[in-house]
N, C-alpha and C positions, 0 to 999 in steps of 0.2 A: 943427631936424628935426622932422617928425611921423611917428608911425608908425601906419597903419592896418592892421587888420586882415580878410581877404578869402580865400575859396577861390581856388585858381589861375585860374578864370576871370575872376573880378572884378578880380584883381591884372593880370593880363594887359589887359584892358580899360582899367584906370585908366593903365597904362603907355601904352598906344595914344592915349588921349584927354588925355592930359597931366597926370591929376590925381595920378599917382605918376611919379618920375624913377627910382626902382629899386626892384623887387621880388624877393623870393623865390617862385618857381614850383615847383610839385612836378612832376617827369616830364613837363618841356615838349616839345613837339616840336622837332626841331633847328632851332639859331639861335642867334643869338648869346647868350652867357651864359658864367658859370662854375659847375662844378659843385662847391658847399661842402660837399658831405656826401652819403654813401649812409646813407640812415635805416632800419635796421631794424624788424621788427615784432617785437613781444613779447607775451606772455598777462600780463593783470592779473590777479591772484587774491590774496583775501583771504590774509593769512599764516597763518591756520590752515586753509587747502585743504590737502588730501591731495598734491598737484603743488607746496607751495609750496617745499620743499627740494630740489626737483631743480636740475638746472644748465639742462636744457633740458625744454621742456616740447612733446610732437607733439599739434597740434590734435586729433587723434583720441583724445587722451585726455580731451578736454572735451565731448565729445558727450553726455555725461549731465547735462551743467551748463546751466541757463538761460543763453543767450547774449544780449548786450546790444551792439548795434552804432549806430554813429553813422553817420546817412546821408549826411553828407556825403562829400566825394573818398574818403575810408578804406573806406566799405563795399564799392566796388567791389573795391578791393585786399584788404579781407579776404574777400570771397567767392571770389576768384581762388586764394587762398592755401589754403582749404577744397577749392576744386576740385582742386589739386594734390595734394591729400591724398585725394582719392577722395570728398569729401562735398558735402554740399548743407547749408548752414545755415539754420534757420527761426529767427530771433531772437523773443526772449521780449520784447523790448523796441526800440524804436529810439528814442534822445536824440539832439536835435540838439546839446546843449551838453555838452563834454567834462568840466567840473567837475561836471555833473548824473551823467553816465554814470561818473565815478570814484567818486561820493557812493553810486550804486546799488550798486555791487561792495561799498564797505565796509559798506553797509547788506544784505550778503548776499543780493542780489537776483540775481546773477549773476555771468557773468566776461566777459572782452572781450580783444579784441587791439587794442592801441595801437602807435603809433610809439615809436622809442626817445627822439624828441626830446621826448615828454612826460614823461621820467623827472622833471623837476623839479616837475612838479605831483602825484607820488606820494604820499601820506602814509605814514609808517612804518608802519600797520596793512596795508597791501598789499605786494605785491611784483611786481615787472614781470621776465619771466623770457623770454630767447630762445625763440623756436618754432619748429618744423619742421614743416614744409617750410619751409625759409629764403626770404626774400624781404624786398625791401628799395625803397625810393623814391629818387628822386635829389632833391635840393634843390639849386636852381641860382639864383645871384645873376642877375638880367637887367634891361636896360634897356628902351627902346623900340625896337622893331625897324624903324621908317620913319625915324625921325632919329637924330642924333648924342646921343650918354650924355652927361649932365651931367659935367664934369670931376672933381667928388668920386666921383661914380660909377665913370669910368673907375679912378679911384685906388685905391677899393676893391676892383675887380675884378682890378687889378694886384697888390696886396697880397695878394689870398685865393690867386693862382697863383703867388706868390713872386719875380714877374717884376722 
């Protein structure tokens, strides 16, 4: 098994051209696949941030903080989260690499919103807290649309849904 990392558009292309036999897609259009998880969004804050002790953070309470975003697939979802709260965000910085984004929050350069799946990458001097308005993305195990799935991928999909 080999693991490749790409955005959902790249992974979907790899599935179609045979580069990959399976992929995890984020919010794919209807079609074959098995939903693995709903991945909620969380505020990433330094542990000494005034809101770090809260159970839930309202994105409206972050308007005074410099805001960091990743321009990959997450930026559109984070903008939508802010739109639902009646806000427009103006990022202080756009950062492509997730590790750099986390390091910038550690350095006190701003705050951000990440998906829950990022939790294992969050160092102990930062906190990852649920946000409101609530939003989530679907993580879907998929195979190629136009041809049969590899037997191992079918087995994995069946195990994921408990068949």
